[in-house]
C-alpha positions as CSV (number, residue, x, y, z in Angstrom):
1,M,-24.6,-39.1,83.2
2,R,-21.2,-40.4,83.3
3,R,-19.4,-40.1,80.0
4,P,-18.0,-43.4,78.1
5,R,-14.4,-43.9,78.8
6,P,-12.3,-43.6,75.4
7,S,-10.8,-46.7,73.9
8,L,-7.1,-47.4,74.7
9,V,-6.1,-47.0,71.1
10,Q,-7.6,-43.9,69.8
11,P,-8.5,-43.7,65.8
12,T,-5.4,-42.7,64.1
13,A,-7.5,-40.2,61.8
14,E,-8.7,-38.6,65.2
15,V,-5.3,-38.4,67.0
16,F,-3.7,-37.2,64.0
17,G,-6.2,-34.6,63.0
18,L,-6.9,-36.0,59.8
19,N,-10.6,-34.7,59.6
20,R,-12.6,-34.6,56.2
21,D,-11.3,-31.4,54.9
22,R,-7.9,-32.1,55.3
23,R,-8.5,-35.3,53.6
24,R,-10.2,-33.7,50.7
25,R,-7.3,-31.0,50.0
26,A,-4.9,-33.8,50.4
27,L,-6.8,-35.6,47.5
28,A,-7.0,-32.7,45.6
29,V,-3.4,-32.1,45.7
30,V,-3.0,-35.6,44.0
31,D,-4.6,-34.9,40.5
32,L,-8.0,-33.9,41.8
33,R,-8.8,-37.8,42.3
34,D,-11.5,-36.9,44.8
35,L,-13.5,-34.8,42.4
36,T,-16.4,-36.6,40.0
37,W,-15.9,-36.9,36.4
38,R,-18.3,-33.8,35.7
39,R,-16.5,-31.2,38.2
40,R,-13.4,-32.3,36.6
41,A,-14.6,-31.6,33.1
42,A,-16.5,-28.6,33.8
43,P,-14.0,-26.1,33.2
44,A,-13.3,-27.5,29.7
45,L,-17.2,-27.7,28.9
46,L,-17.8,-24.1,30.2
47,A,-14.9,-23.0,27.7
48,I,-16.7,-25.0,24.9
49,L,-20.0,-23.0,25.9
50,A,-18.3,-19.4,26.3
51,V,-16.6,-20.0,22.8
52,C,-20.2,-20.9,21.1
53,A,-21.8,-18.2,22.8
54,A,-19.1,-15.8,21.7
55,D,-19.3,-16.8,17.9
56,L,-23.0,-16.9,18.1
57,S,-23.4,-13.8,19.6
58,T,-21.1,-11.8,17.2
59,G,-23.0,-13.1,14.2
60,K,-21.7,-14.1,10.9
61,E,-19.3,-11.0,10.6
62,R,-17.1,-12.6,13.3
63,Y,-15.6,-15.7,13.0
64,L,-14.7,-16.8,16.7
65,A,-14.6,-20.6,16.5
66,P,-10.9,-21.1,16.2
67,L,-11.0,-19.8,19.8
68,M,-12.0,-23.5,20.4
69,T,-8.3,-24.3,20.6
70,V,-8.1,-23.4,24.1
71,V,-10.5,-26.4,25.2
72,P,-7.6,-29.0,25.1
73,S,-5.0,-26.9,27.1
74,I,-7.6,-26.2,29.9
75,A,-9.0,-30.0,29.8
76,A,-5.3,-31.2,30.3
77,L,-5.2,-29.4,33.8
78,T,-7.9,-31.2,35.2
79,M,-8.7,-34.5,33.2
80,S,-7.4,-38.0,32.7
81,A,-5.9,-38.6,29.0
82,L,-9.1,-40.4,27.7
83,G,-11.1,-37.5,29.6
84,V,-9.3,-35.1,27.3
85,L,-10.0,-36.9,24.2
86,G,-13.7,-37.1,25.1
87,V,-14.2,-33.6,26.1
88,C,-12.1,-32.6,23.1
89,T,-14.3,-34.7,20.6
90,L,-17.1,-32.6,21.8
91,G,-15.3,-29.5,21.1
92,L,-14.5,-30.6,17.8
93,A,-18.1,-31.3,17.2
94,A,-18.9,-27.8,18.3
95,L,-16.3,-26.4,16.4
96,A,-17.7,-28.0,13.2
97,G,-21.2,-26.6,14.0
98,L,-19.9,-23.3,14.0
99,N,-18.2,-23.3,11.1
100,E,-21.5,-24.5,9.3
101,Y,-23.2,-21.4,10.9
102,D,-20.5,-19.2,10.0
103,D,-21.1,-20.4,6.3
104,V,-17.1,-20.9,5.8
105,T,-17.0,-21.6,2.2
106,A,-14.7,-19.1,0.3
107,V,-11.2,-20.7,-0.9
108,H,-9.0,-18.6,1.6
109,D,-11.6,-19.2,4.3
110,Q,-11.3,-23.1,3.6
111,R,-7.7,-22.8,4.0
112,F,-8.1,-20.9,7.5
113,L,-10.5,-23.6,8.4
114,F,-8.1,-26.6,7.5
115,G,-5.4,-24.9,9.5
116,S,-7.7,-24.5,12.6
117,M,-8.8,-28.1,12.4
118,V,-5.5,-29.4,12.3
119,T,-4.2,-27.2,14.9
120,Y,-7.0,-28.3,17.2
121,A,-6.1,-32.0,16.6
122,V,-2.4,-31.6,17.2
123,L,-3.4,-29.9,20.6
124,T,-5.9,-32.4,21.6
125,L,-3.3,-35.3,21.1
126,F,-0.6,-33.3,22.6
127,S,-2.7,-32.2,25.7
128,A,-3.7,-35.9,26.2
129,Y,-0.1,-36.8,26.6
130,V,0.2,-34.1,28.9
131,A,-2.7,-35.3,30.9
132,E,-1.2,-38.7,30.9
133,V,2.3,-37.8,32.1
134,R,0.7,-35.5,34.9
135,M,-1.2,-38.3,36.3
136,R,1.8,-40.6,36.3
137,R,3.5,-38.0,38.2
138,A,0.6,-37.6,40.5
139,A,0.4,-41.3,41.1
140,A,4.2,-41.5,42.1
141,F,4.1,-38.6,44.3
142,A,1.0,-40.2,46.3
143,A,2.6,-43.5,46.6
144,V,6.0,-41.5,47.9
145,S,3.9,-39.5,50.2
146,S,1.5,-42.5,51.4
147,V,4.7,-44.6,52.5
148,A,6.6,-41.5,54.0
149,E,3.4,-40.6,55.8
150,A,2.9,-44.4,56.9
151,A,6.6,-44.4,58.1
152,Q,5.8,-41.3,60.5
153,R,2.6,-42.8,61.8
154,A,4.4,-46.0,62.6
155,L,7.2,-43.9,64.2
156,L,4.9,-42.2,66.5
157,H,3.3,-44.8,68.6
158,Q,0.0,-43.3,70.3
159,P,-0.1,-43.8,73.6
160,G,-3.2,-44.8,75.5
161,P,-5.3,-42.3,77.4
162,E,-3.5,-43.4,80.5
163,V,0.1,-43.9,81.1
164,G,1.2,-44.5,84.9
165,P,-0.2,-41.9,86.6
166,L,-1.0,-39.5,84.0
167,R,-3.9,-39.0,81.4
168,L,-3.1,-37.9,78.0
169,A,-5.1,-36.3,74.8
170,V,-3.1,-35.9,71.7
171,R,-3.5,-34.2,68.3
172,Y,-1.1,-34.3,65.6
173,A,-1.6,-32.8,62.2
174,S,0.8,-32.8,59.2
175,A,1.2,-29.8,57.2
176,A,-1.0,-29.0,54.5
177,D,1.5,-28.4,51.7
178,E,3.1,-30.6,49.2
179,A,6.0,-31.9,52.1
180,R,2.9,-33.4,53.9
181,I,5.3,-35.0,56.6
182,G,7.4,-33.2,59.1
183,G,9.7,-34.1,62.1
184,D,7.3,-33.0,65.1
185,L,7.7,-36.1,67.4
186,F,6.5,-37.2,71.2
187,S,6.5,-40.1,73.5
188,V,5.2,-41.1,77.0
189,L,6.9,-44.0,78.8
190,D,6.0,-45.2,82.3
191,T,9.5,-46.1,83.4
192,P,10.9,-47.8,86.8
193,H,12.6,-44.4,87.4
194,A,9.3,-42.0,86.5
195,T,6.7,-41.4,83.9
196,R,8.6,-39.8,81.3
197,M,7.6,-37.5,78.2
198,L,9.4,-36.3,75.5
199,V,8.0,-33.6,72.7
200,G,10.2,-32.4,69.9
201,D,10.3,-30.8,66.5
202,V,13.2,-31.5,63.9
203,R,14.4,-28.9,61.8
204,G,13.1,-29.4,58.2
205,K,10.6,-31.5,56.5
206,G,10.2,-34.8,54.5
207,L,11.9,-38.2,55.0
208,G,14.9,-36.6,56.5
209,A,13.0,-35.2,59.2
210,V,11.4,-38.5,59.9
211,R,15.0,-40.3,59.8
212,T,16.3,-37.8,62.4
213,A,13.1,-38.1,64.3
214,S,13.3,-42.0,64.4
215,V,17.0,-41.5,66.1
216,V,15.7,-39.3,68.7
217,L,12.9,-41.2,69.6
218,G,14.6,-44.5,69.5
219,A,17.3,-43.0,72.1
220,F,14.7,-41.8,74.3
221,R,13.0,-45.2,74.5
222,E,16.0,-46.9,75.3
223,A,17.6,-44.2,77.6
224,A,14.4,-43.4,79.4
225,Y,14.4,-47.0,81.2
226,D,18.2,-47.0,81.8
227,E,19.1,-43.7,83.1
228,P,17.8,-42.6,86.5
229,E,18.1,-39.0,86.0
230,L,16.3,-37.0,83.1
231,A,19.5,-35.2,82.4
232,G,21.2,-38.7,81.7
233,V,18.4,-39.4,79.2
234,A,18.7,-36.1,77.7
235,R,22.7,-36.7,77.2
236,R,22.3,-40.1,75.8
237,I,19.8,-38.7,73.2
238,E,22.3,-36.1,72.3
239,A,25.2,-38.2,71.8
240,S,23.1,-40.5,69.6
241,V,22.1,-37.4,67.6
242,L,25.9,-36.5,67.1
243,R,26.7,-39.9,65.8
244,N,23.7,-40.7,63.6
245,V,22.4,-37.3,62.4
246,P,24.0,-35.0,59.6
247,E,26.0,-32.1,61.2
248,G,23.8,-29.0,61.2
249,E,20.5,-30.7,61.7
250,F,19.1,-30.1,65.1
251,T,15.9,-30.9,67.1
252,T,14.3,-28.9,69.7
253,A,13.1,-31.0,72.5
254,L,11.4,-30.8,76.0
255,F,11.7,-33.6,78.6
256,A,9.4,-33.8,81.1
257,E,9.1,-36.5,84.2
258,V,6.4,-37.0,87.0
259,T,8.2,-38.5,90.1
260,G,6.8,-37.3,93.4
261,P,3.3,-36.1,94.1
262,G,2.6,-32.5,93.1
263,E,5.4,-31.7,90.9
264,V,6.7,-32.3,87.3
265,G,10.6,-32.0,86.5
266,L,11.3,-30.2,83.4
267,L,14.4,-29.9,81.1
268,Q,14.1,-27.6,77.6
269,Y,16.4,-27.9,74.9
270,G,15.4,-24.9,73.0
271,H,11.7,-26.1,72.6
272,V,8.5,-24.3,73.1
273,P,8.0,-23.8,76.8
274,P,4.7,-25.6,78.4
275,L,1.5,-24.4,80.0
276,R,0.0,-25.1,83.2
277,V,-3.5,-24.6,83.0
278,T,-5.5,-24.8,86.7
279,P,-8.7,-25.9,87.2
280,D,-9.9,-22.3,87.4
281,G,-8.5,-21.5,84.1
282,T,-5.2,-19.8,85.3
283,V,-2.5,-20.1,82.5
284,T,1.1,-20.0,83.7
285,V,4.1,-20.3,81.3
286,L,6.6,-22.7,82.5
287,D,9.8,-20.9,81.1
288,A,13.2,-22.4,82.2
289,P,15.5,-20.6,84.3
290,D,18.4,-21.6,82.0
291,P,17.1,-22.5,78.6
292,W,19.5,-24.7,76.4
293,V,20.4,-25.1,73.0
294,P,18.4,-27.9,70.5
295,L,19.5,-31.5,70.4
296,G,22.8,-31.6,67.8
297,L,24.0,-28.3,68.9
298,G,25.6,-29.3,72.4
299,R,29.0,-29.3,71.1
300,L,28.4,-25.5,70.5
301,A,27.4,-24.5,74.1
302,I,29.5,-24.6,77.3
303,G,28.3,-26.2,80.5
304,Q,25.6,-28.4,81.0
305,P,21.8,-27.9,80.8
306,A,19.7,-27.4,84.1
307,G,16.6,-29.0,84.8
308,W,14.0,-27.3,87.0
309,T,10.7,-28.4,88.9
310,Q,7.2,-26.9,88.8
311,P,3.9,-27.8,90.7
312,F,1.6,-30.1,88.9
313,E,-1.3,-31.3,91.0
314,P,-4.3,-33.4,90.3
315,G,-6.7,-31.3,88.1
316,D,-3.9,-29.2,86.7
317,V,-3.3,-29.7,82.9
318,L,0.2,-29.4,81.1
319,V,-0.1,-28.1,77.5
320,L,2.9,-29.3,75.6
321,C,3.0,-28.1,72.0
322,T,5.3,-27.6,69.1
323,D,6.2,-24.3,67.0
324,G,3.5,-25.3,64.5
325,V,0.9,-24.2,67.0
326,V,2.1,-21.1,68.3
327,E,3.4,-19.6,65.0
328,A,0.5,-20.6,63.2
329,R,-1.0,-17.5,61.4
330,R,-4.2,-16.2,61.0
331,S,-5.5,-16.5,57.4
332,G,-4.3,-14.0,55.3
333,G,-0.8,-13.4,57.1
334,G,-2.3,-12.2,60.6
335,E,-1.1,-12.7,64.2
336,F,0.2,-15.9,65.2
337,Y,-2.2,-18.0,67.2
338,P,-2.3,-17.0,71.0
339,L,-2.2,-20.2,72.9
340,E,-1.7,-18.6,76.4
341,R,-4.9,-16.5,75.7
342,R,-6.6,-19.1,74.6
343,A,-5.7,-22.3,76.5
344,G,-7.3,-21.1,79.7
345,A,-11.0,-21.0,78.6
346,L,-10.6,-24.1,76.3
347,V,-8.8,-26.4,78.8
348,A,-9.8,-25.2,82.3
349,G,-11.6,-28.0,84.3
350,S,-10.5,-30.9,81.8
351,G,-7.9,-32.5,84.2
352,G,-10.5,-34.6,85.7
353,S,-11.2,-37.6,83.7
354,A,-9.9,-38.8,80.3
355,A,-13.1,-37.9,78.5
356,D,-12.6,-34.3,79.4
357,L,-9.0,-34.0,78.5
358,E,-10.0,-35.7,74.8
359,D,-12.9,-33.0,74.7
360,A,-10.5,-30.0,75.5
361,V,-7.8,-31.2,72.9
362,A,-10.2,-31.2,70.5
363,R,-11.8,-27.8,71.2
364,L,-8.2,-26.2,71.3
365,Y,-7.4,-28.0,67.9
366,A,-10.5,-26.9,66.3
367,D,-9.9,-23.3,67.8
368,L,-6.2,-23.4,66.1
369,L,-7.9,-24.6,62.8
370,A,-10.5,-21.7,63.0
371,H,-7.3,-19.4,63.7
372,T,-5.7,-20.4,60.4
373,G,-8.7,-20.7,58.2
374,G,-8.6,-24.6,58.3
375,A,-5.1,-25.0,57.0
376,L,-1.7,-25.3,58.8
377,G,1.5,-24.0,57.1
378,D,3.5,-26.2,59.5
379,D,3.4,-29.5,61.4
380,A,1.4,-29.0,64.6
381,L,1.3,-31.2,67.9
382,L,-0.9,-30.6,70.8
383,M,-0.5,-32.8,73.9
384,L,-2.4,-32.3,77.1
385,V,-1.5,-33.9,80.3
386,S,-3.1,-34.3,83.6
387,R,-2.4,-36.5,86.5
388,Q,-4.6,-38.8,88.3
389,P,-5.6,-38.5,92.0
């Protein structure tokens, strides 16, 4: 049965690797907003139960009720200010009950009891204030991150599953850390000269990396239509980077273009070399005969970068990626992701249709996440490219 053809605009969450687990972790970073009130209150409630159990189990000879002062501090870590006050009120009632059970009636006991109650009340108010400050900062962080991530999504225009003679499938995932956004970039354009591709990785993360990525992509989208040679496109981008990007910042990049039948032209600027996977699963690393320095560092090199061509037949699949893929470590600090070993079995035979290519990139991305235990320490971009007959 013929598989349904994917829509021209794929869902953003699917393309950019925002699966349910990643969304849940992102929300957890922003003040645990995805958890229910019961789950956020659970640590403080368990602390109340633990203090009560410890006091009751040791009998009236041991007075452990003052340990209840740990409850406000624990509640402030996970709850809102109102939640802290609510839980601490319950803790105060439990404290009063324990005082009644322990029969605190002597004069020196009453003085100690008064001090512990005042301490508990002061800690409750201070913890409520800390919780309010924490939530405001989390909200501000969420707003800034959302704006920055939206800017990145807008910058990376997702191409359709077919551009010129090429079929495409893309997965992009931001790092699962507090930076959340980085400088991985890609673009595919069908120009009068050739169908041209760019995959790059800006040094660093955050809004600065997005700004540099915008310079590189903007220059590529202009030069790709104007320059007859791929080397001319790269020179235009290099000049734009030198003019508009702070000195010392650089971007690794891989340029590719498909002109005549049966081959692809490549130009490498310090980027991860692509792979070619044939229909039978044979994997070839397309290393540059003369690698060049990243964009932004051209003034440090002598000469000009040299492009080269490689076979690229219908049915073959090019695997383009960033270093977030090949440098992704196994959970626990183990080996890097073995893309060259894994790509053959996961990608072989997928170049026949856009649906097969989409399934292949989904398998490859899922295998990457399985290798890392579900979290990525850096941005990761995977792009599979095949050519139509």
